[in-house]
C-alpha positions in Angstrom: -55.5 73.8 10.7 -55.9 70.4 12.4 -52.3 69.8 14.0 -50.2 67.1 12.2 -52.0 67.8 8.8 -50.5 69.2 5.8 -51.7 72.4 4.0 -51.6 72.5 0.3 -48.5 74.6 -0.3 -47.0 72.0 2.2 -48.2 69.2 -0.5 -47.1 71.2 -3.2 -43.5 71.8 -2.2 -43.5 68.2 -1.3 -44.4 67.0 -5.0 -41.4 69.7 -6.3 -39.2 68.1 -4.1 -39.9 64.5 -4.6 -40.0 65.1 -8.2 -36.5 66.9 -8.3 -35.0 63.9 -6.3 -36.6 61.1 -8.7 -35.1 62.9 -11.9 -31.7 63.2 -10.2 -31.8 59.6 -9.7 -32.7 58.6 -12.9 -30.2 61.1 -14.2 -27.4 59.2 -12.1 -28.7 55.6 -13.2 -28.3 56.9 -16.9 -24.4 58.4 -16.1 -23.7 55.0 -14.5 -25.3 53.0 -17.4 -23.3 55.2 -19.9 -20.1 55.1 -17.8 -20.7 51.3 -17.9 -21.3 51.0 -21.3 -18.2 53.1 -22.5 -15.8 50.6 -20.1 -17.6 47.7 -21.9 -17.0 49.3 -25.6 -13.6 49.7 -24.5 -12.8 46.4 -23.3 -11.6 43.3 -25.4 -13.0 40.3 -23.5 -11.7 37.9 -25.7 -8.4 37.6 -23.5 -6.8 35.3 -20.5 -9.4 34.0 -17.9 -12.3 35.3 -19.9 -11.9 39.1 -18.4 -12.0 42.2 -20.2 -9.3 44.2 -20.8 -8.6 47.5 -21.6 -5.9 49.6 -23.3 -3.3 52.0 -21.5 -0.9 54.2 -23.2 1.3 55.6 -20.5 2.7 54.4 -17.0 5.4 52.0 -15.7 4.2 49.1 -17.5 3.7 50.9 -20.9 7.1 52.4 -20.7 9.0 49.1 -20.2 6.9 46.8 -22.6 7.9 49.4 -25.0 11.7 49.4 -24.7 11.4 45.9 -24.1 9.8 45.3 -27.7 12.2 47.5 -29.4 14.8 45.1 -28.1 13.3 42.1 -29.0 12.8 43.2 -32.4 16.6 44.0 -32.9 17.1 40.7 -31.6 15.2 38.9 -34.1 17.6 40.3 -36.9 20.5 38.7 -35.0 18.5 35.5 -34.6 17.4 35.4 -38.2 20.8 35.9 -39.7 22.5 33.2 -37.1 19.0 31.0 -38.4 20.5 32.0 -42.1 24.5 31.1 -41.1 24.7 29.3 -37.9 28.7 28.4 -38.6 29.3 31.5 -38.7 27.0 33.4 -36.3 28.9 35.1 -33.1 26.0 34.7 -30.9 25.9 31.8 -28.5 22.5 32.8 -27.6 21.0 33.6 -30.5 21.9 29.7 -31.4 20.2 28.8 -28.1 17.1 30.7 -28.6 17.1 29.0 -32.3 17.4 25.6 -30.8 14.2 26.0 -28.0 12.2 27.1 -31.0 13.1 23.9 -32.9 11.8 22.1 -29.5 8.5 22.4 -30.9 9.0 21.8 -34.7 7.7 17.9 -34.8 4.6 18.5 -32.9 1.2 20.6 -33.7 -1.3 22.2 -30.7 -0.8 21.7 -27.2 1.7 19.2 -27.4 4.1 21.5 -29.5 3.2 24.3 -26.7 4.0 21.8 -24.0 7.2 21.1 -25.9 8.5 24.7 -26.0 7.1 25.5 -22.3 9.3 22.4 -21.1 12.6 23.7 -23.0 12.4 27.0 -21.6 12.0 26.1 -18.1 14.8 24.0 -18.4 16.7 26.9 -20.4 17.4 28.9 -17.2 18.7 28.6 -13.6 15.8 30.1 -11.6 16.8 33.1 -9.1 14.9 34.7 -6.5 13.5 38.0 -7.7 15.7 40.1 -5.1 18.8 39.0 -7.5 17.4 40.3 -10.5 14.7 42.7 -10.4 15.0 44.4 -14.4 13.2 43.4 -17.5 15.9 41.7 -19.7 15.5 40.6 -23.2 15.5 37.3 -24.5 19.4 36.7 -25.8 20.6 38.9 -22.7 18.8 36.2 -20.6 20.3 33.3 -22.4 23.5 35.0 -22.2 23.7 34.9 -18.6 21.4 31.4 -17.9 19.4 32.5 -15.1 16.0 34.5 -14.5 13.1 34.9 -12.4 9.6 35.0 -13.5 9.7 37.5 -15.9 12.9 36.5 -18.0 11.2 33.1 -18.1 8.4 34.5 -19.2 9.9 37.0 -21.7 12.1 34.3 -23.2 9.0 31.6 -23.7 6.8 35.1 -25.1 9.4 35.5 -27.8 10.3 31.8 -28.6 6.4 31.5 -29.2 6.4 34.1 -31.6 9.4 33.1 -33.6 7.8 29.6 -33.8 5.2 31.0 -35.7 2.1 31.2 -33.5 0.1 34.4 -34.1 0.7 37.6 -32.0 -3.3 37.9 -31.6 -2.8 34.6 -29.6 -0.1 35.6 -27.3 0.1 37.4 -23.9 2.7 37.9 -21.4 0.5 38.1 -18.3 1.3 39.5 -14.7 -1.0 37.7 -12.1 -1.1 37.9 -8.4 -1.0 34.6 -6.6 -3.7 35.1 -3.9 -2.1 32.6 -1.4 0.7 34.4 -1.2 0.2 38.0 -2.7 2.9 38.3 -4.9 3.2 39.4 -8.0 3.9 36.8 -11.1 4.8 36.7 -14.8 3.6 34.1 -17.1 2.7 33.3 -20.4 -0.8 32.9 -22.3 -1.3 31.4 -25.3 -4.6 30.6 -27.2 -5.1 26.8 -28.7 -8.4 25.9 -30.7 -10.5 29.2 -29.2 -9.2 28.5 -25.6 -6.5 30.4 -23.4 -3.7 28.3 -21.7 -1.2 29.3 -19.1 2.5 28.5 -19.1 4.1 28.9 -15.9 8.1 28.6 -15.2 7.5 26.6 -12.0 5.1 24.1 -13.6 5.7 21.9 -16.9 1.9 21.4 -17.1 -0.3 23.5 -19.6 -3.5 24.6 -17.9 -6.3 26.2 -19.1 -6.3 29.6 -17.5 -9.9 29.4 -16.5 -9.1 27.0 -14.4 -6.7 29.2 -12.5 -8.7 31.9 -11.4 -8.7 30.6 -7.6 -5.1 30.6 -7.5 -4.7 33.6 -9.5 -5.6 37.2 -9.7 -5.1 38.6 -13.1 -3.6 42.1 -13.7 -2.3 43.1 -16.3 -1.7 41.7 -20.1 1.3 42.9 -22.8 1.6 41.7 -26.3 2.2 43.1 -29.9 -0.6 45.4 -29.2 0.7 47.5 -25.7 -0.5 46.8 -21.9 -4.2 46.2 -21.6 -5.1 46.0 -17.6 -7.8 43.3 -16.2 -11.5 44.9 -15.7 -11.6 42.6 -12.6 -15.5 42.5 -11.7 -15.4 43.0 -8.0 -12.1 44.2 -7.3 -11.2 47.4 -10.2 -8.6 48.3 -8.8 -5.4 46.4 -6.9 -3.0 48.0 -4.3 0.2 47.3 -5.1 -0.6 46.8 -8.5 2.9 48.4 -10.0 5.2 46.4 -7.9 7.2 43.4 -8.4 7.2 40.8 -5.6 7.8 37.9 -7.6 9.1 34.7 -6.6 
């Protein structure tokens, strides 16, 4: 045998190894493609920021949102009674809530949304998140008269729902402010096939896609439950479940 040359056995073995490696690579690519397809099939891309979301059915977000939805439903009955018989209403908070809903009655589209956004922003006194960190229902928030971004967003979400906006067009959204790495709660509402963001720190209603340089979308909460965003380059964000709002 000439030094440096391969025997037929060695050549055959090399072919076997090459074939096995190639088959493994093909299998891995197929598995990755199947996994990506499964995620895509579950994802809903008709969401704020034009990013897909995937439903979850457990975890701190899910439990908190489920409890809050139950409270909101209970308060709807109080609000309905006070709307029907305002003179006998025993809940000043419910009357304030109804007044917020009426802020948009004479308007349509984005103007109506902007009026409600403005009314809720002025309805509460803003406090630092270290003062009030828990989720509170709309009437509880109006009874105290103050709150952080969570209270503004929850109240705004409930007022828009009561005003007749379709549940499919409403989201309470948790984002991360990129420049400060703080989590923040806002409301997203769909109007004329576009999603707009309502923030307690601004009276301007801005299309969600224009805020991607400022916000990192994390989670949406709505009548369907909890749906984390599927981020293209950052599938998981550390500290996602911790509140550091301002």
